[in-house]
C-alpha positions in Angstrom: -15.6 -3.1 -16.5 -15.2 -6.8 -17.5 -18.0 -8.5 -19.5 -19.5 -11.7 -18.2 -17.7 -13.7 -20.9 -14.3 -12.3 -19.9 -11.7 -15.1 -19.3 -9.2 -14.3 -16.5 -5.5 -14.7 -17.4 -3.3 -16.5 -14.9 0.5 -16.6 -15.1 2.4 -19.5 -13.4 6.1 -19.0 -12.7 8.5 -21.7 -11.4 11.9 -22.8 -12.5 10.9 -26.5 -12.3 9.0 -27.7 -15.3 7.3 -30.6 -13.5 5.8 -28.1 -11.0 4.5 -26.0 -13.8 3.0 -29.1 -15.4 1.3 -30.0 -12.0 -0.1 -26.5 -11.7 -1.4 -26.4 -15.3 -3.1 -29.8 -14.8 -4.7 -28.5 -11.6 -6.1 -25.4 -13.3 -7.0 -27.0 -16.7 -10.7 -27.4 -15.7 -11.0 -23.8 -14.6 -12.1 -21.0 -17.0 -8.7 -19.4 -17.1 -6.2 -18.5 -19.9 -3.0 -20.1 -18.5 0.5 -18.8 -19.2 3.7 -20.3 -17.8 7.2 -19.1 -17.3 10.4 -20.9 -16.0 12.0 -17.8 -14.7 11.2 -14.3 -13.4 12.7 -12.7 -16.5 10.4 -14.9 -18.8 7.4 -14.0 -16.6 8.2 -10.2 -17.0 8.4 -10.7 -20.7 4.9 -12.3 -20.8 3.5 -9.5 -18.6 4.8 -6.9 -21.1 2.8 -8.6 -23.9 -0.3 -9.9 -22.1 -2.9 -8.6 -19.7 -2.3 -10.9 -16.7 -4.9 -10.8 -13.9 -3.1 -13.0 -11.4 0.4 -14.4 -10.9 1.4 -17.5 -8.9 5.2 -17.6 -8.3 7.6 -19.9 -6.5 9.8 -18.2 -3.9 13.1 -19.9 -4.7 14.3 -19.4 -8.2 17.8 -18.9 -9.6 18.9 -15.5 -10.9 15.7 -13.7 -9.8 13.9 -14.9 -6.7 10.1 -14.9 -6.4 10.2 -12.0 -4.0 12.3 -9.9 -6.5 10.1 -10.9 -9.4 6.8 -10.0 -7.5 8.3 -6.7 -6.3 8.8 -5.7 -10.0 5.3 -6.9 -10.8 3.9 -4.8 -7.9 5.7 -1.7 -9.3 4.8 -2.1 -13.0 1.5 -3.9 -12.8 0.0 -3.0 -9.4 -3.5 -4.3 -10.2 -2.2 -7.8 -10.9 -3.0 -10.1 -7.9 0.2 -11.7 -6.5 0.4 -15.1 -4.8 3.6 -16.8 -3.7 4.4 -20.5 -3.1 7.0 -21.0 -0.3 8.6 -23.7 1.7 8.6 -23.6 5.6 12.3 -22.7 5.6 11.5 -19.5 3.6 9.4 -18.0 6.4 11.5 -14.9 7.0 12.0 -14.3 3.3 8.3 -14.7 2.8 7.6 -12.0 5.5 9.9 -9.7 3.7 8.3 -10.4 0.3 4.8 -9.8 1.8 6.0 -6.4 3.1 7.7 -5.2 -0.1 5.7 -6.8 -2.9 2.1 -6.5 -1.5 1.4 -10.2 -1.7 -2.3 -11.2 -1.7 -1.7 -14.5 -0.1 1.2 -17.0 0.5 0.8 -20.8 0.3 3.1 -23.4 1.7 4.7 -26.2 -0.5 3.5 -28.8 -1.0 0.2 -27.0 -1.5 -3.3 -28.2 -0.8 -5.1 -28.3 -4.2 -8.4 -27.1 -2.9 -6.7 -24.3 -0.9 -4.8 -23.2 -4.0 -7.9 -23.2 -6.2 -9.9 -21.3 -3.6 -7.1 -18.7 -3.1 -6.8 -18.1 -6.8 -10.6 -17.7 -7.1 -10.7 -15.3 -4.1 -7.9 -13.2 -5.7 -9.6 -13.0 -9.0 -12.9 -12.1 -7.3 -11.2 -9.3 -5.3 -9.7 -8.0 -8.6 -13.0 -8.1 -10.3 -14.8 -6.2 -7.5 -12.0 -3.6 -7.5 -12.3 -3.0 -11.2 -16.0 -2.8 -11.0 -15.7 -0.3 -8.2 -13.3 1.8 -10.2 -15.5 1.7 -13.2 -18.6 2.8 -11.2 -16.6 5.6 -9.6 -15.5 6.9 -13.1 -19.1 6.6 -14.4 -20.4 8.6 -11.5 -17.8 11.3 -12.2 -18.9 11.5 -15.8 -22.5 11.7 -14.8 -21.8 14.5 -12.4 -19.7 16.5 -14.9 -22.0 16.2 -17.9 -25.5 16.2 -16.6 -25.5 18.6 -13.6 -28.1 21.0 -15.2 -30.3 18.4 -16.8 -30.7 16.1 -13.8 -31.3 18.8 -11.1 -34.6 17.3 -10.3 -32.9 14.0 -9.5 -29.9 15.4 -7.7 -31.3 15.0 -4.2 -32.2 11.4 -4.8 -28.7 10.6 -6.1 -27.2 12.5 -3.1 -29.2 10.5 -0.6 -28.3 7.2 -2.3 -24.6 8.2 -2.2 -24.9 9.0 1.5 -26.4 5.7 2.2 -23.6 3.9 0.2 -21.1 6.0 2.1 -22.6 4.9 5.4 -22.6 1.3 4.3 -19.0 1.6 3.4 -18.1 3.1 6.8 -20.1 0.5 8.6 -18.3 -2.3 6.7 -15.1 -0.8 7.9 -16.2 -0.5 11.5 -17.7 -4.0 11.3 -14.0 -5.2 11.3 -14.4 -5.3 15.1 -17.5 -7.5 15.0 -16.0 -9.9 12.5 -12.7 -10.1 14.3 -14.5 -10.6 17.7 -16.4 -13.5 16.2 -13.2 -15.1 14.8 -11.4 -14.7 18.1 -14.4 -16.3 19.9 -14.3 -19.3 17.6 -10.6 -19.8 18.4 -11.2 -19.6 22.1 -13.7 -22.5 21.9 -10.7 -24.8 21.8 -9.3 -24.3 25.3 -6.6 -26.9 24.7 -5.1 -24.9 21.8 -5.9 -21.4 22.8 -5.3 -20.4 26.4 -4.7 -16.7 25.9 -8.4 -15.7 26.4 -8.1 -13.3 23.5 -11.2 -11.2 24.4 -9.9 -10.5 27.9 -6.4 -9.7 26.6 -7.9 -7.3 24.0 -10.1 -5.5 26.6 -7.2 -5.0 29.0 -4.9 -3.9 26.2 -7.5 -1.4 25.0 -7.9 -0.1 28.6 -4.2 0.4 29.0 -3.8 2.1 25.6 -6.6 4.6 26.5 -5.0 5.2 29.9 -1.7 6.0 28.2 -3.6 8.5 26.1 -2.6 6.9 22.8 -4.5 8.0 19.6 -7.9 6.4 19.1 -6.8 4.6 15.9 -3.7 3.2 17.7 -5.9 1.9 20.5 -8.2 0.3 18.0 -5.3 -1.5 16.3 -4.1 -2.7 19.7 -7.6 -4.1 20.4 -7.6 -5.9 17.1 -4.2 -7.3 17.8 -5.3 -8.5 21.2 -8.3 -10.4 19.7 -6.1 -12.0 17.0 -2.8 -12.4 18.8 -3.1 -16.2 18.9 -4.1 -16.7 15.3 -0.6 -17.9 14.4 -1.0 -20.9 16.7 -3.5 -22.5 14.3 -0.6 -24.1 12.4 1.2 -25.4 15.5 0.7 -29.0 16.7 -1.3 -29.9 19.9 1.8 -31.5 21.4 3.3 -28.0 21.6 0.3 -26.0 22.5 -0.9 -28.4 25.2 2.2 -27.5 27.3 2.8 -24.2 29.3 5.4 -21.9 27.7 7.8 -22.3 30.6 8.1 -26.0 30.1 8.9 -25.9 26.4 12.4 -26.7 25.2 14.4 -27.8 22.2 12.6 -28.2 18.9 9.2 -27.7 20.6 10.3 -24.3 21.8 11.7 -23.3 18.4 8.5 -24.2 16.8 6.4 -22.3 19.3 8.5 -19.2 19.0 7.5 -18.9 15.3 3.7 -18.4 16.1 4.0 -14.5 16.1 5.4 -14.7 12.5 2.7 -17.0 11.4 0.1 -14.6 12.9 1.6 -11.7 11.0 1.6 -13.6 7.7 -2.0 -14.9 8.2 -3.3 -11.3 8.2 -1.3 -9.9 5.3 -4.2 -9.6 3.0 -6.3 -7.6 5.4 -5.4 -4.0 4.6 -7.1 -2.5 7.7 -4.9 -4.5 10.1 -1.4 -3.3 9.1 -0.5 -1.9 12.5 -2.2 -4.8 14.3 0.0 -7.2 12.3 3.1 -5.4 13.5 1.9 -5.6 17.1 1.2 -9.3 16.7 4.7 -10.0 15.3 6.3 -8.3 18.3 3.9 -9.1 21.2 6.3 -11.8 22.6 9.3 -9.4 22.9 10.5 -8.6 26.4 11.6 -5.1 27.5 15.2 -6.4 28.3 15.5 -8.0 24.8 15.1 -11.6 25.9 11.9 -12.2 24.0 11.1 -13.5 20.5 11.0 -13.6 17.5 13.4 -10.7 16.9 14.9 -10.0 20.3 13.9 -6.3 20.3 14.6 -4.2 23.3 13.1 -1.3 25.2 11.5 1.4 23.0 12.5 -0.5 19.8 9.5 -2.6 20.6 6.3 -0.9 19.3 4.3 0.5 22.2 1.2 -1.5 21.1 3.3 -4.7 21.3 4.6 -3.7 24.8 1.0 -3.2 26.0 -0.1 -6.5 24.4 2.7 -8.4 26.0 1.7 -7.2 29.5 -2.0 -7.9 28.9 -1.4 -11.3 27.3 0.9 -12.4 30.3 -1.5 -11.1 32.9 -4.3 -13.2 31.5 -2.0 -16.1 30.5 -0.5 -16.4 34.0 -4.1 -17.2 35.2 -5.1 -19.6 32.4 -2.1 -21.9 32.4 -0.6 -20.5 29.2 2.8 -19.6 30.8 3.4 -21.5 34.0 2.6 -25.1 34.9 0.6 -23.9 37.9 -1.8 -21.0 37.1 -1.7 -18.0 39.4 -4.7 -16.2 40.9 -5.5 -12.6 40.1 -3.3 -11.2 42.8 -0.4 -13.5 42.0 -0.5 -12.6 38.3 -0.6 -8.9 39.1 2.4 -9.3 41.5 4.3 -11.2 38.9 3.8 -8.4 36.4 4.9 -5.7 38.9 8.0 -7.7 40.0 9.2 -7.9 36.4 9.0 -4.3 35.5 12.0 -3.1 33.5 13.1 -6.6 32.8 10.1 -8.2 31.1 7.7 -5.3 30.9 7.8 -1.6 30.1 7.9 0.2 33.5 5.6 3.0 32.3 2.9 0.6 31.3 3.4 -1.3 34.6 2.7 1.9 36.5 -0.6 2.3 34.7 -1.4 -1.3 35.3 -0.7 -0.9 39.1 -3.3 1.9 39.3 -6.1 -0.3 37.8 -5.2 -3.8 39.0 -7.8 -3.8 41.7 -10.5 -3.4 39.1 -9.5 -6.3 36.9 -10.9 -9.8 36.4 -10.5 -12.1 33.5 -13.7 -10.7 32.0 -12.5 -7.1 32.4 -15.4 -5.1 33.8 -18.0 -4.4 31.1 -18.8 -0.8 30.4 -22.1 0.5 31.9 -24.7 1.4 29.4 -28.0 3.3 29.1 -30.8 2.8 26.6 -32.1 5.8 24.6 -34.2 6.5 21.5 -32.8 7.9 18.3 -34.1 11.4 19.0 -32.1 11.6 22.2 -28.7 10.7 20.5 -25.9 13.2 20.7 -22.5 13.4 18.9 -19.8 11.8 21.0 -21.9 9.0 22.4 -20.4 5.5 21.9 -22.5 2.4 21.3 -22.2 -0.5 23.7 -24.2 -2.9 21.5 -24.5 -3.4 17.7 -27.4 -1.5 16.2 -29.4 -3.6 13.8 -32.1 -2.7 11.4 -35.5 -4.4 11.5 -34.3 -6.8 8.8 -31.2 -7.7 10.8 -28.6 -5.6 8.9 -25.8 -4.1 10.9 -26.3 -0.3 10.9 -23.7 0.8 13.5 -21.1 -1.5 15.2 -20.5 -1.7 18.9 -17.9 0.8 20.0 -18.6 3.3 17.2 -18.6 7.0 18.3 -21.6 8.8 16.9 -21.4 11.9 14.7 -24.1 14.2 13.6 -24.0 12.6 10.1 -24.4 9.0 11.5 -27.3 10.2 13.8 -29.0 11.8 10.9 -28.8 8.6 8.8 -30.1 6.5 11.7 -33.1 8.8 11.9 -33.7 8.5 8.2 -33.5 4.7 8.2 -35.7 4.5 11.2 -38.3 6.6 9.5 -38.1 4.6 6.3 -38.6 1.4 8.2 -41.3 2.9 10.4 -39.4 1.5 13.4 -38.3 2.8 16.8 -34.9 1.4 17.7 -33.6 0.7 21.2 -30.1 2.1 21.2 -27.5 1.3 23.9 -24.7 3.8 24.6 -22.1 4.5 27.2 -23.3 7.1 29.8 -22.4 10.7 29.1 -19.9 12.2 31.6 -22.5 14.4 33.2 -24.9 11.5 33.6 -22.2 9.2 35.1 -21.4 11.9 37.7 -25.0 12.6 38.5 
């Protein structure tokens, strides 16, 4: 584990000396050990000799590109945080680099100084936390191996602490949904820029995925992709976003068609969204191959992206995203059905036809019942976030309860001397009663 006086080492790699000088000047007031290299080969030589914590590399360099250099770094020094500087013209190459070299973040040139400093600081903080976690895990192993007999009296206390940490870790993972939902809501506040109604798209896509009997994890990733499918539009100008898709042409249309790529890149550092990123990249493909950005056709398009395309268009047809004159609910549904096999997967359209009469832009919220902790059963799904008395998130909305989670809720409730109101979806037998 690093000491408080440990100085992080940062390696800057660029074939232009003036850019290296600019980067060094920018970082000179930071508490870093700075190394520079004018080529990928020189950078690898430094990495062989020094313990480098973070690398910032240019994409375009002669002999060895930034993508090739960082791929080697990822293979030989996987713990080193990798950041790439790229021009707008390098978008496709950057996507490939992100996928093959595990890039922590990419930044456009010319860079924003505060954004670059913040990104480097975030990367180093992530590395520090990862190292501290690994150290604590190893320490726990040594304690368990060497002191099992001597600390028997404390074993139960340690076990309960580990369980609570495990619950906290799992809830951090499930809180992805809450965090992503908040982010999507913030985007949706700007109706001029974001007309996709991401929450409605996500709910419909989730409904369709479940109706198609896809695995639960796949449906969850489709839901995340629905919430975040417009994130790539953040970098697009209002002059493009203020117009319906059908009216765009020329340079404006070319610019607009890059937003799925921007969305994929924006989420590269979030490990839990790997499938959602792929769905976001391909959610504007059409079943007949006429979509963008890659012109995929039929089943070459990931099923999550096919679902998202239909859900996104059903909502977008009603909000003015696609056509100059928005359609009503029936008109949007008819449009979807009339374009089965050409624009949309016919199997997904068939499922859509069975549920279209139930749909509105809000997508009907699930019914719910309130119960106390002693009445919880495995398999119940929460319809609201469960918070502790202090306001800490205990279990996120949508989480399916297990015996282990229920047991932990009871223990926390007892320790806080509280009695929670817990809202869940009705059980099958109750719903049919």
